[in-house]
TITIZA-655291 format. One record per residue: residue in one letter; y, z, x of N, C-alpha, C in turn. Coordinates in steps of 0.001 Angstrom, whole numbers, padded with zeros to 6 digits. Example, Ala and Ser with C-alpha at 12.3 -4.5 7.8 and 13.67 -1.06 7.14 Angstrom:
REM TITIZA-655291
PT  residuo       nv       nw       nu      cav      caw      cau       cv       cw       cu
PT        A  -005690   007800   013190  -004500   007800   012300  -003300   007800   013200
PT        S  -002250   007080   012850  -001060   007140   013670   000030   007870   012900
REM end
This chain:
REM TITIZA-655291
PT  residuo       nv       nw       nu      cav      caw      cau       cv       cw       cu
PT        M   089557   059110   041457   088656   058114   041982   088088   057303   040836
PT        A   087737   056096   041084   087128   055233   040075   085612   055244   040256
PT        Y   084905   055262   039128   083442   055247   039149   082957   054544   037896
PT        K   082321   053396   038088   081759   052602   036991   082784   052315   035887
PT        G   083998   052030   036278   085035   051684   035318   085761   052867   034695
PT        Y   085379   054065   035057   086022   055275   034552   086797   055933   035682
PT        G   087813   056679   035340   088549   057442   036328   088074   058880   036316
PT        I   087946   059468   037494   087538   060872   037614   088624   061611   038384
PT        H   089061   062717   037812   090059   063562   038472   089473   064962   038600
PT        V   089253   065398   039827   088764   066751   040118   089957   067566   040605
PT        Y   090108   068760   040060   091269   069577   040404   090900   071059   040422
PT        W   091713   071816   041126   091530   073262   041226   092183   073943   040034
PT        S   091520   074945   039490   092065   075725   038389   092230   077176   038830
PT        D   093476   077634   038876   093724   079032   039232   093218   079978   038144
PT        K   093149   079481   036929   092736   080315   035792   091333   080892   036007
PT        D   090403   080052   036426   089038   080540   036622   088554   080351   038060
PT        W   089471   080130   038974   089177   080063   040399   088019   079132   040720
PT        G   088151   077895   040281   087121   076911   040564   087647   075513   040320
PT        F   086809   074549   040626   087160   073151   040421   086709   072685   039049
PT        R   087556   071923   038407   087267   071321   037114   087461   069816   037234
PT        F   087023   069080   036220   087209   067638   036252   087584   067099   034880
PT        K   088194   065925   034903   088443   065146   033698   087971   063727   033977
PT        V   087376   063117   032960   086925   061735   033041   087793   060923   032092
PT        Y   088361   059837   032604   089246   058985   031812   088579   057635   031562
PT        D   088714   057127   030339   088162   055811   030030   089087   054713   030563
PT        Q   088748   053458   030263   089506   052316   030764   090930   052273   030214
PT        N   091185   052949   029114   092519   052981   028515   093338   054188   028970
PT        G   092773   055006   029852   093478   056168   030364   093381   057401   029489
PT        K   092530   057347   028463   092348   058511   027590   091217   059381   028133
PT        V   091325   060680   027907   090291   061606   028368   089020   061372   027567
PT        A   087957   061018   028274   086657   060782   027643   085787   062031   027699
PT        A   086010   062863   028712   085234   064102   028868   085961   064995   029869
PT        E   085671   066282   029788   086195   067217   030780   085229   068367   030945
PT        S   085339   069040   032065   084407   070129   032358   084637   071302   031417
PT        E   083542   071952   031088   083609   073142   030244   083649   074407   031097
PT        A   083229   074277   032335   083193   075420   033242   083767   075000   034586
PT        A   084113   075977   035387   084618   075707   036731   083452   075681   037712
PT        Y   083612   074902   038775   082592   074770   039809   083123   075363   041104
PT        F   082246   076024   041838   082628   076688   043075   083027   075674   044153
PT        Y   082322   074547   044187   082594   073500   045162   083121   072248   044487
PT        E   084061   071590   045144   084634   070346   044628   083557   069271   044476
PT        D   082636   069196   045438   081561   068204   045383   080674   068392   044161
PT        N   080423   069628   043771   079602   069883   042587   080298   069404   041320
PT        A   081606   069598   041242   082365   069119   040084   082326   067601   040027
PT        L   082472   066954   041173   082433   065495   041223   081062   064960   040822
PT        K   080006   065584   041311   078646   065166   040946   078427   065282   039445
PT        E   078897   066348   038853   078735   066545   037412   079551   065513   036641
PT        A   080749   065204   037107   081571   064186   036456   080864   062828   036501
PT        K   080246   062512   037623   079515   061238   037745   078326   061202   036791
PT        K   077661   062338   036596   076558   062394   035624   077067   062106   034220
PT        I   078239   062621   033899   078853   062364   032587   079118   060873   032418
PT        V   079694   060258   033446   079975   058814   033391   078678   058030   033267
PT        D   077656   058424   034001   076359   057750   033893   075842   057818   032461
PT        G   076035   058943   031811   075611   059082   030428   076435   058208   029488
PT        L   077731   058112   029761   078603   057281   028914   078292   055797   029072
PT        T   077861   055406   030263   077575   053990   030513   076101   053657   030335
PT        G   075320   054625   029982   073882   054390   029840   073204   054184   031176
PT        G   073849   054653   032255   073266   054537   033586   073458   053184   034238
PT        T   074214   052290   033592   074431   050962   034155   075677   050927   035011
PT        A   075769   049954   035848   076944   049817   036736   078129   049234   036001
REM end
């Protein structure tokens, strides 16, 4: 999904039985990724959006 010019990919990880995310910049490079797994997909997405908000300074 796209959010404020960044791409967010939330995915399931069998390794730690939870959802993880990666945030991609405008050039398709990984700008950030989750350090831990999340029990719910929505929680991983919310955390990814917080990361993007921090990268953009909270601007649209």
